[in-house]
N, C-alpha and C positions, 0 to 999 in steps of 0.2 A: 646457500643463503639462509640466514637465520631469521625466522619470523617469531613474533610480529615485529614490524618495522614502523617507526613513527616519523612522519615528515612534517616539519613545521613549514610555515609559509615561505621561509627563506630557502627551504630544501626541496621545494616542489619540482624543480628542474631535474632532480635525481630520479624521479619516477619515469621520465620519458622513455627510456629504453625498454621498460617492461610493459608499457601500455600499447596495445595494438589498436589499429584503426577499427572502429565499430561499424559493422554492416547493419546490425540490428540492435536497437536499444528498447527494452521493454520496461514499463513502469507498473508497479502495483498501484491500486487505486486509492482506497481509504487510508488516510494518514500518510500518503505519499504524494499523490496528485492533488488531493484536497483533504482538508481537516475540519473538524468542528470548531466553530468560533468559541463555544463554551462546552463543557462536558455534556454528554448526551442527556443524562438524567436531570441536569439543571434545566435543560430546554424542555424536557417532558414535564417537569414540575411547574415550570412557568406557564405552559399551556393549561395544565391541570387546574391551576388556581383560577383561571378564567371561568372554569366550569364548577367552581366550588369544591374541587378535590384538593385536600390539604396534605396528601402524602408528600413527604419531603424528598428532596433529591438524594439525601443520604440513605433513606429507606429503600428507594428504588435502586440505588447503586449496589446496596448489599444484596438485593434479591436477584439482580441481573445475571450473575454468572450461572446460578443454578437454573434459572428460567431458560436462558439461552442454550445451555448444554442439554437440558431435557427436551426442548423443542427441536434442537438439531438432531438428537438421537431418535426421537419419535418420528420426525418428518425431515429426514435428511435431504440435502440439496434443495432446501427451501420448498419442500413439499411436492417436488416435481412428480414423484411416483406414488404419492399417498393421497392424491385427490385434492391438493391445495394449489392455488396459484401463488406466486411469490408475494403478491399483495396480501392475500389472505394469511400467509405465513407471518408477515410482519404485523398484521392486525392482531393475530393471536399472541404474538410476543408482547405487544404493548398491553393487551388486555391481561395477560398472565403476570406481567411484572407489577401491575397494580392490584392484582387479586390479594385479598378477598373483596376489595372495593370494586363495585360495579361501575364502570365508567361509560359515558354515552358514546355512541358510534360517531357522533359529530366530532367529539374530542379526538378520537383515534384518527379520523380523516384529516383533521387539522394538523396533527403531529406529522403524519405521513407527508402531507403537502409541504410543510416547512422543510422536511428533509429531502426535498427534491431539488434544492438549489441553494442560493445564497441566503435563504432564510435561516439555515442552520450551518452552512459550510463556508469556508473561505479557501482561496487559492493563494499560496504564498508568492510574493513577488519574485523570489529567486527561481521558482519553477518556470515562470513565463520567460525570464531572462535566459534560462538554460535551453528551453525549447527553441527560442529564437536563435540562440547561438548555434545550436545543432543545425538548424535549417540554413544558416548563413555559412558555416564552416564545412558542413558535410551534407549537402542537399540530397545526396544519394542514400543516406542512412535512413532505414525504415524505423519509424517510431510506432510502438504498439502498447496497448493496455492489456495487462494480464492480471486477473483478479479472481479470488475465491468468493464470488458473489453471484447475485441474481440479475435478471434483465432490467430491473428498475434502474440500474446503474447507467444504462444507455440514456435515459431521460436526464439523469443528473449531470453527466458530463456535457450534454448538449446545453443544459440550462446554465452551467457555469462557464461556458465558452471554450471548453477544451476539445470538443469534437473535431474541429478542423485540423488540429495538429496530428491526429491519428488516422485520418481517412476512415477506412473501414477495418482497420487492424485492431479489433477489440476481441479479446478472448476471455471467456468467463467459465469458471468451473461448472456453472449451471448447464451450459451448452456442451462442454467437452465431457462432462460426467466423470471427470477426474480432477483432482485439486492439487495445488502446490502443497508440499514440496515434492510430490511424486514426479519422477523423471518423465513419466508418460505425458504429463501436462506440458512440460517444456518441449518434449519431442513433438507433440501434436501441433504446438504453435509454430515451431520451426518448419515442420513438414508442410503446413498450410501455406506459409509465406513462400517457401521454395516453389510450391506448385502454382502460386498465384503471381509470382514475380519473375518475369523473364530475366535470365542472366544473373540472378541474385547469387547463385552458387557457382558461377562460371569459374573454372580453373581451380576450385577448392575441393578437397575431399571433406568428408563429414567432420572429422576432428578439427581441421583448419577452419571450417565454417563456424563450428560451435565456439571456437576460440575468439571469433570476431563478434560474438553475441554477448550483450551485456543486459543484466537485469537489476533494477533498483527497487528496493522496498524497505519497509520499516520493521519487518519481523526477521529475526536472526534465523529461525528454523525454516519457515516457508520461503523466504526470499533469498537471503545470503547463502545458506547451505543448500537449499533446493537448487538454485542456479548452479552452484559449484558442482554438485553431484551430477547434474545433467551435462556437465562439460562446458558450461558457460562461465562467464565472469560474473561474480555476484557483488553487489554494492549494498551495504546496509546503511540506510539513511536513519540516523539516530539523533534527532534534534535535541533531546533532553538527556542524553547519555543514560538511558534506562538500562542498557546492557553493560554499562560501566567500562567499555573498552577504552574510553579516554581517561578513566580514573586511575590514579597511581595505586590506589588500594583495591583494585578489582578483586572480587572474591571468587571469580570463576564458577559461580553457581548458575545453573540453568534457571531461567525464569519459569516459575511454576504456572500451571494451567490457569489458576485463578488470577494471577498477575496478567497473563495474556488476555484474558477476558476483560480485565479492568482497563488494559491499554486501549481496547476498542472503544471505550466510552468516556475516557477520562481526560481527553485533550482540551487544553485551553490555548487557542491559537496564538494569542498575544504573548503568553508566557513561553510557549515553545519557540516562537520566533525570536524573542529576546535571548533565550538560552542558546539557540543554534548559531546566532550571529557572533557569539563570543568565542566560538571554537573554529579555528582555521586549520588545524592539523588534519592530515590524512593518515589513516592507519592502513597498513597492508598486512593482512593476517596470513596470507599464503600467496602462491603465484597468481591466483585468480580471485582473491577475496579482499575487499576493501571496506573501510568504514569511514563515512563522512557525516558531518553534522548539518550540512546545508548543501544546496545545489550549486552555490558559488564555487565551493571547493571541488565538487564533482566536475564542474566545467573545466577547471584547471587540470584535473586528472585526465579527462578525455581529450582536451585540446591544449596541450602544454605550449 
């Protein structure tokens, strides 16, 4: 079979024979389960103006990649082993991205509070539709969150109403001390679920079990390729075609590190939503790799 293969809405049925029933479906968190309503630095700057801080969103955006990388290198895993709490790590990031301007602690606290829920984030309607569809069509399928992030995320998914869909199946790089796309991350998730869930792997060898595991995320390296390398099925959710898989003129160039950093902070939910709803094709890049623009098409992929 020659890849990549592209399936229009009228050709979705042709996917059926290659898609296996999912026993486990995992979701990346940021920009997959939830996204910022406006670019992150636009929201920072908006709060800053309340405190008389005039640094523009453009200035903050230009500083962010270097600040984020430096802090990540100096205090890896959100400061877990360098004497910082995750909260202190984020306080330091906000302070450093504004430097040399000295900003008040109250402003930092307000920014962090906003980013604990719907003050900064939104949940796209198609996600909720997919989660409900999975519960209806495949109630035995386990849903889990897997993310390269810190424990603050627990509060966030609770505040935005997603916690009930995932029970206690939430796996963070902070806790596992290994991150996507490392195979050990995916292996640790699967091992824990097997140990906690009676009959989950009944009658299946490890290869068969992994082939029934699906992971969805917005990063090609961490999510799509990471899952594939671990023996799982990988789905890239690309609402704005930033990886150009849907583009006829795709240049096949890897997204650079600075672009990946920008992706973390540059989302405008309304624009991303509008873009994603215009694309109904499903791309199959290999036997276990797919690209979709929205969760509606993913639902068709999983439940033909």
